[in-house]
N, C-alpha and C positions, 0 to 999 in steps of 0.2 A: 366118559362120553364127552365129546367136544360140543361146544355151543352150536356149531354148524350142524352136527348130526342130530342134536336135540330139535332144532328148528325143522330139520327134514322130517323127523318122526311126527311132530305136531302137524306139519303141513300135509304129510301123507295121510294122517288120521282124518283130517278135515276133508281132504279130497275123497278119501274112501267113503266117508259118511255121506257126502253129497252124491257120489256115484251110486251108492246103494239106494238112496231115497229117490233120486231123479231118474236114473237109468233103469234100475231093476225094480223100482216101485215097492221096495221093502218098507215096512212100518218103521217109523223113526225109533221105536222102542228096540226092535231087534237090531237095527242098523247101529245104534249107539253101543249096544252090548258087543257086537262083532268088532266095532272100531276099538273098543276098550281092550279086547283080547289081543288084537293085532298090535296096538300101541305097546301093551305090556311085553309081548314077545320081542318086538323091535328094540325095546329098552333093555332087554336081557334079563327080565325078571324070571325067576323059577316058575314053572307051570303051577305048582301048588300055591305059590304066593299070589299069582294072578287070580285064581279062583277065590282065595281068601279075601283079597282086596275087593273083588266083585261082590261078595256076600256082605262085607262090612260097608261098602259104599251104598249098596241098595238099602240095607237095614237102617243105617244112620240117617239117610235122607228121608225114607218113607215114614220113619217113626213120627216125624213132625208133619210133613207135607200132606200125607194121606188124610190126616184128621182135618187140617185147615181147609184144604181144597174141597173135601167132601162136605163139611159143614157150610162152607161158603157157597157151594153149588146149590144146596138145599135152601139156604137163606135167599139167594137170588131167585130161585124158582118160585118161592112163596110170594115174593114181592112182584114178580112178573105176573103170575096167575091171578093175583088179587086185584090187578089193575092199578097198583101203586105207581108205576112209571107214568101212566097216562094222567093220573090224578096230579102228580107233580108237575107235569108239563102244562096242564091246563091252568093250574093255580099261578104258575110263574108268568105265563103269557098274559093272564088277566092283570097281574100286578105291573108287568113291564109295559103293557099296551102293544097294539099291533105294530106300531112304528119301530119298537125296539124288540120285536119278537125274535129276531135272530140271536140277540143276546140272551133272551130267556131260553131259547132252545140250546144254546151252548152250555148254559148253566144246568139245564135239565140233563143233557148228556153227560156233563161232568159229574153230576151226583149219581145218576143212574148207572154210569159205567163202573162204579166201584163194586156193586154186588152182582151186576148182570153182564153177561157176555155181550160184546159189541154187536154181533149180528142179530142177536135176540133183541137188544135195545133198539136197533134200527127198525126191525119188523114191528115192534110194539108201537113205536112213536111216529113212524112214517105217515100214518093218517093225519096227524097234526100238521106235518109238513105239506101234505097234499091240500088240506083245507086252507092253509095260509097262502099257498101258491095260487090256488083258484080264486080266492077273494081279492088278492092284491094285484094279480096279473104279472108279478115278478117271475124271474127264472126260478125254478125249483132249487137251484144251487144256492140262492140267497138264503134259504132256510135250511137246506139239507147239509151244506158244508159245516155250518156252526154246530149242528147237532152231532154230526160225525166226528168233528174235532173234539168236542167234549167227551164223547164216548171213547174215542181212541186214546186220549191222553190218560184218563184215569184207569182205563182197562189195562194200559201198559205200565203205568208208573205207581199206582196206589194199591197196596194190599187191602182186602184179602183176595183180590183177583189172582188167578193162578200164576201168571207170569212173574210178577215181582215177588210174590210169596215164595215161589220155587227158587228164584235167584237168591233171595234173602237167606233161605235155608242153606243153599250150597255155599254161600259166602259166610255163613254163620254170623248174621247180623240181627240185632233186635229189630223186629218189624215196626216198632214204634218210630224209630229213626227213619225208616223207609217211608212210612206214611207221612211224616213231617216234611221231608225233603221232596217227596213225590208231589205233595200239595203245593209247596212253595214253587217248585219248578213247573208244575202243571198248569197253574192258573194263567200266568202270562203266555205260556205256550199255546194254551187253548184259545186265548183271546186273539193272538196273532194268526194262528192257523184257522180259526173259526170265523167270527164276524168280520174281521178285517180282510182276510183272504176271500171269504165268501162273497162279500160285497164287490170285490174286484172281479172275481171270475164269473160272477153272475152277469156282469156287463159284457163279458166276452162270449159266453155260451148261454143262449136263451133257450130254455127247455120248459115245456109246460107239464101239466100233470099227466103221468103215463096211464095206460089202460088198466093197470093193476089196481087203480083207485077203487073200482066198484067192489072187488072182493074184500079189500081191507076195510072199506067203510061199512060193509055189511057185518063184518066181524066186530067192528067197533060198536055198532049199535046194540048188538046182542049183550055186551058187557057194560054198557054205559051206566046203568043204574046201580052197579055194585062197587063203584070205586071207593077206596078208603079215604079218610081225611088226609089232607096235605100234612098236617102236623104229625100225624101218626107215621107217615112214610118217612119224613125227615128224621123223626126220633129213632126209628128202627135202623136207618142207614148210618146215622151219626153215632149211635150208642157204642157199637164195637170199636169204632175208630177212636172215640174219646176215651174209652176204657184202656185201650192199648197205649195211647199217648200218655195219659196220666200215669199209668203203671211204669212207663219208661222213665219219666222224670222223677217219680218217687223212688224207684230203684236206683237211679243215678244219685239222688240226694243221700240215700242210705250208704251207698258205696263211697261217696265223697265226705261222709260224716257231717253233712249239713242238716240231715234229718236223723232223729234217733229211731233205731229199729224198734218196732213195737207190734202189738197185735193188729193195730189199725193199718200200719204200713204193709204188713204181711197180707192182710185181706185185700188191700188195694192192688198190690202186685199180683196176687192170685187172680183177682177178678179181671185184671188187664192182660193176663196171658191170652194169646190168640185162641187157645182151646176154649177157655171159659167165656171169653168175650163173645165168641161166635156161637157157643152153645146157648147163651142167654138170648142173643139176637135171633137165633133160629127158632127157639121155643116161643118167643114173643110173636114172631112172624107166623108160626103155626097157629097160635091162638087167634091172631087177626083173621086168618083164613077160616078157622072154625066158627068164629063169631059172625061171619058173613054167610054166603050161600053154600060153602063147601061142607061136605060130610067127612067123617073120619077116614073112610076108605079112600075118598078122593084125595085127601091130603097125603095119605100113605102112597098112593100112586104117583103123585107129584114128586114126592121125595125120591122114590125109586127112579123116576124119569130123569131127575137131576143128576143122579150118580152115573149115568151112562157116559156122557162126555167127560165127566170128572175122572172116571176110571182111566181113560186114555191119557189124560194129562198127568195123572199120578204115576203111571207106568213109565212114561217118557221122562219125567223128572227123576224117578228112581234110577233109570239107565244113565241119566246125566250125572247122578251122584256116583255111579260106578266109574265113569270116565274120570271124574275128579279124583277119586280114590286111587286109581291106577297112576295118574299123573303125579300124585303126591307120593305114593309108596315107591314108585320107580326112581324118584329123585329128579324127574324131568322138571317138575314145578320149581324146585329150588334153583336149578341151573338156569331156567328161563328168567326167574326173578333176578338172579345175579347179572344176567345179560341185559335185562331191561334197566336195571339200576345204573348201568354204565352208559345208557343212552339218554337222549333228551326227551323221549316220548313219555308223557304222563300215563299212569295206569288207567285213568279215567278215559283218556282218548284211545288208548290201545283196546280197552274193553269195548268201546263204542264201535271201533273199526271192525273188530272181529264179528260182533253181532250184526253189523250192517252188511258185511260181505256174505255171511251165511243167509241172512234174510233175503237179500237180493237174488242169491243163487237158487235157493230152494223154496222160498215163499212163506214158510211157517214162522211166525214171530216167536212162538213158544220154543221151537227147536233152536232158533237163533239165540234166544236168551239163555237156554240151558247149555248149549255148546260153548258160548262165550264165557258163561259163569264157571263152567267146568275147567276151562283152560286158565282163567284168571285166578281162580280160588287159591291154588298153591302159592302164587305170587303175593296175594294179599297177606297170607300168613307170614311169609318171609319179610315183608315190609313192616309188619306189626302195625297196621293201620288202626286208627281208633274206630269206634262204632259209627260215629257220624260220617267219617270219611268213607268207610266201607259202604254205608248207605248211599252215598253219592255215586259210588261205582255201580250199585244196583240200578239207580235211576239212569245212569249213563248207558248201561246195557239195555235197559228197557227202551230208551230213546233210539239207540242204534237198531234195535230189532223192529222198529216201526217203519223204517225208511222204505220208500219206493215200492209200495205194494203194486204189483202188476199182474200179468196173466197167470202166473203160477201160484197166486194167492186166492183162496176161496172168497175172501172178503171183497176182492176186486169185482168178482162176478155178482155177488149179492148186492153191492152198491150199484153196479151197472143196471141190474134188473129193477130194483126198487125205485131208482131215480130216473129210469127211462132213458139211459144214455147208451151210445155205442162205445166201442172200445177206445176210439180216439178221444172222445169227450171224457171218458172215465180217466184216461191217462193224464189229461190236461187238468182235471179237477181233483179227483180222489188221490191219485198217485202223487201229485204235487203237494196236496195237503198233508199227506203222510210224511213226505220228505221235509216239509216245513216243521212238523212236529219233531222229527228226529234231529234236525240241525239246531233249531231253537232250544230244544231240550238239552243238547250237548253244550251249547254256549252258556246257558244258565247254570248248568251243573259245574262247568269249569270255573265260572265266576264264584259260585258258592264255595268251591274248594279252596279259594284264596282266603276265606274267612273261617274255615273249619280247622 
Protein backbone atom coordinates (compact mmCIF):
# COMPACT_ATOMS: atom_id res chain seq x y z
CA UNK A 1 0.00 0.00 0.00
CA UNK A 2 1.31 3.42 -0.92
CA UNK A 3 1.38 6.26 1.63
CA UNK A 4 -1.13 8.18 -0.50
CA UNK A 5 -3.59 5.27 -0.39
CA UNK A 6 -3.05 4.93 3.37
CA UNK A 7 -3.90 8.60 3.91
CA UNK A 8 -6.98 8.11 1.75
CA UNK A 9 -8.12 5.18 3.92
CA UNK A 10 -7.66 7.15 7.15
CA UNK A 11 -9.36 10.24 5.72
CA UNK A 12 -12.25 8.12 4.39
CA UNK A 13 -12.60 6.49 7.80
CA UNK A 14 -12.81 9.83 9.62
CA UNK A 15 -15.26 11.27 7.09
CA UNK A 16 -17.42 8.13 7.32
CA UNK A 17 -17.40 8.34 11.11
CA UNK A 18 -18.46 11.97 11.10
CA UNK A 19 -21.12 11.33 8.45
CA UNK A 20 -22.70 8.54 10.51
CA UNK A 21 -22.68 10.61 13.70
CA UNK A 22 -23.80 13.92 12.20
CA UNK A 23 -25.99 12.99 9.23
CA UNK A 24 -27.51 9.68 10.26
CA UNK A 25 -27.41 10.32 14.03
CA UNK A 26 -25.88 6.96 14.82
CA UNK A 27 -24.36 6.35 18.24
CA UNK A 28 -20.62 6.97 18.29
CA UNK A 29 -20.22 3.38 19.55
CA UNK A 30 -21.76 1.72 16.48
CA UNK A 31 -20.27 4.37 14.16
CA UNK A 32 -16.73 3.59 15.37
CA UNK A 33 -17.31 -0.14 14.93
CA UNK A 34 -18.61 0.29 11.36
CA UNK A 35 -15.69 2.60 10.55
CA UNK A 36 -13.26 -0.03 11.85
CA UNK A 37 -14.78 -2.69 9.59
CA UNK A 38 -14.67 -0.43 6.49
CA UNK A 39 -11.06 0.61 7.21
CA UNK A 40 -10.06 -3.04 7.59
CA UNK A 41 -11.70 -3.97 4.27
CA UNK A 42 -10.11 -1.03 2.42
CA UNK A 43 -6.73 -2.02 3.87
CA UNK A 44 -7.13 -5.51 2.39
CA UNK A 45 -7.38 -7.42 5.66
CA UNK A 46 -8.94 -10.91 5.51
CA UNK A 47 -12.48 -10.84 6.90
CA UNK A 48 -11.58 -13.31 9.66
CA UNK A 49 -8.66 -11.08 10.67
CA UNK A 50 -10.97 -8.07 10.93
CA UNK A 51 -13.29 -9.77 13.41
CA UNK A 52 -10.32 -11.10 15.36
CA UNK A 53 -8.83 -7.59 15.58
CA UNK A 54 -12.19 -6.20 16.69
CA UNK A 55 -12.42 -8.71 19.52
CA UNK A 56 -8.83 -8.14 20.62
CA UNK A 57 -9.14 -4.35 20.44
CA UNK A 58 -12.35 -4.29 22.45
CA UNK A 59 -11.09 -6.75 25.07
CA UNK A 60 -7.67 -5.18 25.56
CA UNK A 61 -9.12 -1.69 25.96
CA UNK A 62 -12.07 -2.48 28.22
CA UNK A 63 -10.05 -4.68 30.56
CA UNK A 64 -8.65 -1.47 32.04
CA UNK A 65 -10.95 1.37 31.12
CA UNK A 66 -14.21 -0.18 32.28
CA UNK A 67 -12.90 -0.56 35.83
CA UNK A 68 -11.32 2.89 36.07
CA UNK A 69 -14.22 4.81 34.53
CA UNK A 70 -16.79 2.87 36.57
CA UNK A 71 -14.98 3.48 39.86
CA UNK A 72 -14.27 7.11 38.93
CA UNK A 73 -17.95 7.71 38.16
CA UNK A 74 -19.07 6.31 41.52
CA UNK A 75 -16.38 8.28 43.34
CA UNK A 76 -17.48 11.52 41.66
CA UNK A 77 -21.15 10.78 42.37
CA UNK A 78 -20.47 10.38 46.10
CA UNK A 79 -18.57 13.67 46.25
CA UNK A 80 -21.30 15.43 44.31
CA UNK A 81 -24.22 14.08 46.34
CA UNK A 82 -22.54 14.67 49.69
CA UNK A 83 -22.13 18.39 48.98
CA UNK A 84 -18.34 18.14 48.79
CA UNK A 85 -18.03 20.49 45.81
CA UNK A 86 -20.01 23.26 47.52
CA UNK A 87 -18.02 22.78 50.73
CA UNK A 88 -14.83 23.22 48.74
CA UNK A 89 -15.97 26.37 46.95
CA UNK A 90 -17.24 28.07 50.11
CA UNK A 91 -14.02 27.39 52.00
CA UNK A 92 -11.81 28.71 49.20
CA UNK A 93 -13.91 31.84 48.67
CA UNK A 94 -13.73 32.53 52.39
CA UNK A 95 -9.93 32.20 52.32
CA UNK A 96 -9.40 34.20 49.11
CA UNK A 97 -11.96 36.87 49.98
CA UNK A 98 -14.61 38.30 47.67
CA UNK A 99 -12.07 40.49 45.84
CA UNK A 100 -10.22 37.40 44.60
CA UNK A 101 -13.26 35.15 44.41
CA UNK A 102 -12.70 34.54 40.69
CA UNK A 103 -9.37 32.88 41.52
CA UNK A 104 -11.05 30.82 44.23
CA UNK A 105 -13.69 29.65 41.75
CA UNK A 106 -11.02 28.73 39.19
CA UNK A 107 -9.21 26.68 41.83
CA UNK A 108 -12.49 25.11 42.94
CA UNK A 109 -13.31 24.10 39.37
CA UNK A 110 -9.76 22.82 38.88
CA UNK A 111 -10.08 20.49 41.87
CA UNK A 112 -13.73 19.49 41.40
CA UNK A 113 -13.21 18.81 37.68
CA UNK A 114 -10.93 15.86 38.48
CA UNK A 115 -13.62 13.49 39.84
CA UNK A 116 -16.83 15.18 38.59
CA UNK A 117 -18.15 15.74 35.05
CA UNK A 118 -17.99 19.36 33.83
CA UNK A 119 -21.73 19.87 33.39
CA UNK A 120 -22.47 18.38 36.82
CA UNK A 121 -19.78 20.55 38.41
CA UNK A 122 -21.32 23.66 36.87
CA UNK A 123 -24.83 22.78 38.04
CA UNK A 124 -23.59 22.13 41.58
CA UNK A 125 -21.49 25.29 41.88
CA UNK A 126 -23.47 27.80 39.82
CA UNK A 127 -25.44 29.04 42.90
CA UNK A 128 -22.12 30.33 44.28
CA UNK A 129 -21.57 32.23 41.02
CA UNK A 130 -25.09 33.66 41.26
CA UNK A 131 -24.58 34.84 44.84
CA UNK A 132 -21.26 36.55 44.07
CA UNK A 133 -22.71 38.19 40.94
CA UNK A 134 -25.71 39.52 42.85
CA UNK A 135 -23.59 40.87 45.73
CA UNK A 136 -20.85 42.45 43.62
CA UNK A 137 -22.89 43.80 40.72
CA UNK A 138 -20.30 42.48 38.26
CA UNK A 139 -21.10 40.51 35.09
CA UNK A 140 -21.78 36.84 35.77
CA UNK A 141 -18.90 36.02 33.40
CA UNK A 142 -16.43 37.53 35.89
CA UNK A 143 -17.07 34.52 38.13
CA UNK A 144 -18.55 32.00 35.71
CA UNK A 145 -15.65 31.85 33.24
CA UNK A 146 -12.98 31.10 35.91
CA UNK A 147 -15.15 28.31 37.31
CA UNK A 148 -15.73 26.86 33.84
CA UNK A 149 -12.03 27.12 32.94
CA UNK A 150 -11.01 25.17 36.03
CA UNK A 151 -13.63 22.51 35.36
CA UNK A 152 -12.78 22.24 31.65
CA UNK A 153 -9.02 21.93 32.10
CA UNK A 154 -8.87 19.12 34.63
CA UNK A 155 -11.87 17.32 33.17
CA UNK A 156 -9.99 17.15 29.86
CA UNK A 157 -6.39 16.70 31.02
CA UNK A 158 -6.23 14.95 34.40
CA UNK A 159 -7.23 11.32 35.10
CA UNK A 160 -9.29 9.66 36.46
CA UNK A 161 -11.77 11.63 34.34
CA UNK A 162 -12.86 9.42 31.40
CA UNK A 163 -11.27 11.34 28.49
CA UNK A 164 -7.58 11.33 29.44
CA UNK A 165 -7.97 7.92 31.10
CA UNK A 166 -9.31 6.43 27.85
CA UNK A 167 -6.61 8.08 25.74
CA UNK A 168 -3.94 6.93 28.19
CA UNK A 169 -5.17 3.36 27.89
CA UNK A 170 -5.27 3.45 24.08
CA UNK A 171 -1.72 4.89 23.97
CA UNK A 172 -0.60 2.46 26.71
CA UNK A 173 0.92 5.03 29.06
CA UNK A 174 1.17 5.02 32.85
CA UNK A 175 -1.59 7.30 34.15
CA UNK A 176 0.78 8.72 36.74
CA UNK A 177 2.67 10.53 34.00
CA UNK A 178 -0.59 11.81 32.52
CA UNK A 179 -1.62 13.16 35.94
CA UNK A 180 1.74 14.91 36.40
CA UNK A 181 1.85 16.58 32.98
CA UNK A 182 -1.89 17.26 33.02
CA UNK A 183 -1.46 19.24 36.23
CA UNK A 184 1.70 21.02 35.02
CA UNK A 185 0.06 22.08 31.77
CA UNK A 186 -3.35 22.61 33.33
CA UNK A 187 -2.53 25.17 36.03
CA UNK A 188 -1.23 27.99 33.76
CA UNK A 189 -3.86 27.12 31.16
CA UNK A 190 -6.66 27.49 33.72
CA UNK A 191 -5.24 30.80 34.94
CA UNK A 192 -5.07 32.31 31.44
CA UNK A 193 -8.46 30.97 30.29
CA UNK A 194 -10.09 31.61 33.68
CA UNK A 195 -9.47 34.71 35.83
CA UNK A 196 -7.48 36.57 33.17
CA UNK A 197 -9.86 36.02 30.26
CA UNK A 198 -12.87 36.19 32.60
CA UNK A 199 -11.99 39.68 33.82
CA UNK A 200 -11.55 40.80 30.20
CA UNK A 201 -14.76 39.35 28.75
CA UNK A 202 -16.82 40.49 31.75
CA UNK A 203 -16.09 44.09 30.71
CA UNK A 204 -17.34 43.36 27.19
CA UNK A 205 -20.48 41.39 28.07
CA UNK A 206 -22.47 42.52 31.10
CA UNK A 207 -24.95 39.85 32.22
CA UNK A 208 -26.82 39.73 35.50
CA UNK A 209 -28.16 36.75 37.43
CA UNK A 210 -30.58 34.69 35.28
CA UNK A 211 -34.08 33.64 36.34
CA UNK A 212 -32.88 30.10 37.06
CA UNK A 213 -31.43 31.50 40.30
CA UNK A 214 -34.58 30.79 42.31
CA UNK A 215 -34.73 27.06 41.64
CA UNK A 216 -31.01 26.51 42.23
CA UNK A 217 -31.02 28.52 45.44
CA UNK A 218 -33.92 26.53 46.83
CA UNK A 219 -32.03 23.32 46.12
CA UNK A 220 -28.98 24.83 47.75
CA UNK A 221 -30.79 25.58 50.98
CA UNK A 222 -32.15 22.08 51.30
CA UNK A 223 -28.63 20.60 51.46
CA UNK A 224 -26.83 23.41 53.23
CA UNK A 225 -26.49 21.77 56.62
CA UNK A 226 -25.04 18.46 55.38
CA UNK A 227 -21.80 19.64 53.74
CA UNK A 228 -18.66 17.63 54.60
CA UNK A 229 -15.53 19.30 55.93
CA UNK A 230 -13.14 20.96 53.48
CA UNK A 231 -10.18 18.87 54.59
CA UNK A 232 -12.19 15.68 54.06
CA UNK A 233 -13.03 16.63 50.49
CA UNK A 234 -9.46 17.63 49.65
CA UNK A 235 -8.13 14.41 51.16
CA UNK A 236 -10.53 12.25 49.15
CA UNK A 237 -9.76 13.97 45.82
CA UNK A 238 -5.99 14.09 46.38
CA UNK A 239 -5.61 10.54 47.71
CA UNK A 240 -5.95 8.57 44.43
CA UNK A 241 -3.82 11.12 42.55
CA UNK A 242 -1.03 10.94 45.13
CA UNK A 243 -1.13 7.14 45.23
CA UNK A 244 -0.87 6.94 41.43
CA UNK A 245 1.96 9.51 41.22
CA UNK A 246 3.98 7.93 44.06
CA UNK A 247 3.54 4.50 42.50
CA UNK A 248 4.80 5.83 39.14
CA UNK A 249 8.02 7.20 40.64
CA UNK A 250 8.66 4.15 42.83
CA UNK A 251 8.12 1.86 39.85
CA UNK A 252 10.50 4.03 37.78
CA UNK A 253 13.09 3.88 40.57
CA UNK A 254 12.90 0.08 40.68
CA UNK A 255 13.23 -0.14 36.88
CA UNK A 256 16.27 2.20 36.91
CA UNK A 257 17.68 0.27 39.91
CA UNK A 258 17.91 3.42 42.04
CA UNK A 259 15.51 1.68 44.46
CA UNK A 260 15.77 -1.91 45.59
CA UNK A 261 12.75 -4.04 44.84
CA UNK A 262 11.17 -5.13 48.12
CA UNK A 263 7.87 -5.91 49.78
CA UNK A 264 7.43 -2.20 50.57
CA UNK A 265 7.97 -1.10 46.96
CA UNK A 266 5.59 -3.84 45.79
CA UNK A 267 2.90 -2.61 48.20
CA UNK A 268 3.38 1.03 47.10
CA UNK A 269 3.16 0.12 43.41
CA UNK A 270 0.12 -2.06 44.12
CA UNK A 271 -1.68 0.67 46.09
CA UNK A 272 -0.91 3.18 43.33
CA UNK A 273 -2.40 1.13 40.54
CA UNK A 274 -5.48 3.07 39.31
CA UNK A 275 -7.74 0.12 40.21
CA UNK A 276 -6.62 0.01 43.84
CA UNK A 277 -6.25 3.78 44.27
CA UNK A 278 -9.82 4.35 43.06
CA UNK A 279 -11.23 1.45 45.07
CA UNK A 280 -9.76 3.01 48.22
CA UNK A 281 -11.04 6.50 47.34
CA UNK A 282 -14.49 5.21 46.39
CA UNK A 283 -14.85 3.20 49.61
CA UNK A 284 -13.85 6.22 51.69
CA UNK A 285 -16.33 8.42 49.82
CA UNK A 286 -19.08 5.84 50.45
CA UNK A 287 -18.21 5.87 54.16
CA UNK A 288 -18.39 9.67 54.13
CA UNK A 289 -21.91 9.50 52.65
CA UNK A 290 -23.01 6.81 55.13
CA UNK A 291 -21.76 8.88 58.07
CA UNK A 292 -23.97 11.76 57.01
CA UNK A 293 -27.65 11.64 56.10
CA UNK A 294 -27.51 8.88 53.49
CA UNK A 295 -28.77 5.37 54.12
CA UNK A 296 -27.28 2.22 52.61
CA UNK A 297 -29.99 1.93 49.97
CA UNK A 298 -29.54 5.57 48.93
CA UNK A 299 -25.79 5.05 48.49
CA UNK A 300 -26.52 1.97 46.36
CA UNK A 301 -28.92 4.00 44.20
CA UNK A 302 -26.30 6.73 43.77
CA UNK A 303 -23.73 4.16 42.66
CA UNK A 304 -26.15 2.71 40.12
CA UNK A 305 -27.03 6.19 38.85
CA UNK A 306 -23.35 6.98 38.31
CA UNK A 307 -22.82 3.95 36.06
CA UNK A 308 -25.37 5.15 33.47
CA UNK A 309 -23.25 7.81 31.74
CA UNK A 310 -20.11 5.79 32.53
CA UNK A 311 -21.45 2.87 30.49
CA UNK A 312 -21.76 5.01 27.37
CA UNK A 313 -18.18 6.27 27.73
CA UNK A 314 -16.90 2.73 28.31
CA UNK A 315 -18.53 1.40 25.12
CA UNK A 316 -17.31 4.32 22.98
CA UNK A 317 -13.79 3.86 24.35
CA UNK A 318 -13.93 0.14 23.58
CA UNK A 319 -14.96 0.91 20.00
CA UNK A 320 -12.02 3.32 19.79
CA UNK A 321 -9.78 0.46 20.88
CA UNK A 322 -11.19 -1.60 18.01
CA UNK A 323 -10.26 1.10 15.48
CA UNK A 324 -6.77 1.32 16.98
CA UNK A 325 -6.31 -2.44 16.65
CA UNK A 326 -7.50 -2.44 13.02
CA UNK A 327 -5.02 0.33 12.17
CA UNK A 328 -2.24 -1.60 13.89
CA UNK A 329 -2.97 -5.07 12.52
CA UNK A 330 -3.54 -3.83 8.96
CA UNK A 331 -0.14 -2.16 8.87
CA UNK A 332 -1.67 1.28 8.31
CA UNK A 333 -0.22 2.63 11.54
CA UNK A 334 3.33 1.65 10.62
CA UNK A 335 3.11 3.23 7.17
CA UNK A 336 1.60 6.41 8.67
CA UNK A 337 4.42 6.54 11.20
CA UNK A 338 7.06 6.21 8.47
CA UNK A 339 5.38 8.99 6.49
CA UNK A 340 5.18 11.29 9.49
CA UNK A 341 8.81 10.52 10.38
CA UNK A 342 9.82 11.97 7.04
CA UNK A 343 7.88 15.17 7.63
CA UNK A 344 8.48 18.09 9.96
CA UNK A 345 5.17 17.73 11.86
CA UNK A 346 5.69 16.71 15.51
CA UNK A 347 3.44 13.89 16.72
CA UNK A 348 2.17 16.14 19.52
CA UNK A 349 0.97 18.74 17.01
CA UNK A 350 -0.50 16.13 14.65
CA UNK A 351 -2.44 14.51 17.51
CA UNK A 352 -3.77 17.93 18.55
CA UNK A 353 -4.86 18.79 14.99
CA UNK A 354 -6.75 15.51 14.51
CA UNK A 355 -8.54 15.88 17.87
CA UNK A 356 -9.38 19.52 17.15
CA UNK A 357 -10.83 18.79 13.69
CA UNK A 358 -13.05 15.98 14.98
CA UNK A 359 -14.16 18.09 17.96
CA UNK A 360 -15.12 21.09 15.82
CA UNK A 361 -16.96 18.91 13.33
CA UNK A 362 -19.05 16.67 15.60
CA UNK A 363 -18.97 18.35 19.03
CA UNK A 364 -18.11 15.51 21.42
CA UNK A 365 -14.76 15.92 23.17
CA UNK A 366 -14.76 12.24 24.16
CA UNK A 367 -15.22 11.04 20.56
CA UNK A 368 -12.56 13.51 19.40
CA UNK A 369 -10.08 12.21 21.98
CA UNK A 370 -10.71 8.56 21.21
CA UNK A 371 -10.61 9.03 17.42
CA UNK A 372 -7.32 10.93 17.59
CA UNK A 373 -5.79 8.44 20.04
CA UNK A 374 -6.81 5.50 17.83
CA UNK A 375 -5.09 7.03 14.78
CA UNK A 376 -1.98 8.16 16.68
CA UNK A 377 -1.47 4.98 18.73
CA UNK A 378 0.26 2.87 16.06
CA UNK A 379 2.62 5.78 15.34
CA UNK A 380 3.58 6.03 19.02
CA UNK A 381 4.66 2.39 18.99
CA UNK A 382 6.73 2.87 15.82
CA UNK A 383 8.56 5.87 17.28
CA UNK A 384 9.27 4.07 20.59
CA UNK A 385 8.30 7.12 22.66
CA UNK A 386 9.14 7.15 26.36
CA UNK A 387 6.31 7.11 28.90
CA UNK A 388 6.67 10.85 29.72
CA UNK A 389 6.65 11.79 26.03
CA UNK A 390 3.59 9.62 25.39
CA UNK A 391 1.86 11.29 28.33
CA UNK A 392 2.46 14.66 26.66
CA UNK A 393 0.72 13.32 23.54
CA UNK A 394 -2.26 12.43 25.77
CA UNK A 395 -2.38 15.98 27.14
CA UNK A 396 -2.08 17.38 23.62
CA UNK A 397 -5.02 15.27 22.42
CA UNK A 398 -7.05 16.39 25.43
CA UNK A 399 -6.27 20.03 24.65
CA UNK A 400 -7.20 19.65 20.98
CA UNK A 401 -10.48 17.96 21.86
CA UNK A 402 -11.43 20.99 24.00
CA UNK A 403 -11.29 23.55 21.20
CA UNK A 404 -14.19 25.67 19.97
CA UNK A 405 -17.24 24.24 21.72
CA UNK A 406 -20.22 25.51 19.72
CA UNK A 407 -23.82 24.65 18.89
CA UNK A 408 -23.15 20.95 18.21
CA UNK A 409 -21.83 20.45 21.77
CA UNK A 410 -24.26 19.84 24.64
CA UNK A 411 -21.92 21.74 26.97
CA UNK A 412 -22.49 24.89 24.91
CA UNK A 413 -26.22 24.84 25.69
CA UNK A 414 -25.77 23.98 29.37
CA UNK A 415 -23.43 26.94 29.85
CA UNK A 416 -25.77 29.19 27.85
CA UNK A 417 -28.75 28.24 30.02
CA UNK A 418 -27.11 28.45 33.43
CA UNK A 419 -25.26 31.71 32.78
CA UNK A 420 -28.28 33.31 31.10
CA UNK A 421 -26.61 34.02 27.75
CA UNK A 422 -27.88 33.96 24.18
CA UNK A 423 -26.00 32.08 21.45
CA UNK A 424 -23.89 35.06 20.37
CA UNK A 425 -22.78 35.82 23.93
CA UNK A 426 -21.98 32.15 24.56
CA UNK A 427 -19.83 32.02 21.42
CA UNK A 428 -17.93 35.14 22.50
CA UNK A 429 -17.29 33.86 26.02
CA UNK A 430 -17.53 30.08 26.48
CA UNK A 431 -16.38 29.14 22.96
CA UNK A 432 -13.43 31.53 23.11
CA UNK A 433 -12.52 30.25 26.58
CA UNK A 434 -12.49 26.63 25.35
CA UNK A 435 -10.30 27.67 22.41
CA UNK A 436 -7.87 29.42 24.76
CA UNK A 437 -7.65 26.19 26.80
CA UNK A 438 -6.87 24.23 23.63
CA UNK A 439 -4.24 26.61 22.24
CA UNK A 440 -2.47 27.37 25.53
CA UNK A 441 -2.54 23.67 26.41
CA UNK A 442 -0.84 22.85 23.10
CA UNK A 443 1.81 25.55 23.52
CA UNK A 444 2.72 24.40 27.04
CA UNK A 445 2.80 20.76 25.93
CA UNK A 446 5.15 21.58 23.04
CA UNK A 447 7.42 23.49 25.44
CA UNK A 448 7.44 20.59 27.90
CA UNK A 449 8.33 18.17 25.09
CA UNK A 450 11.63 20.03 24.63
CA UNK A 451 12.71 18.96 28.12
CA UNK A 452 11.36 15.38 28.16
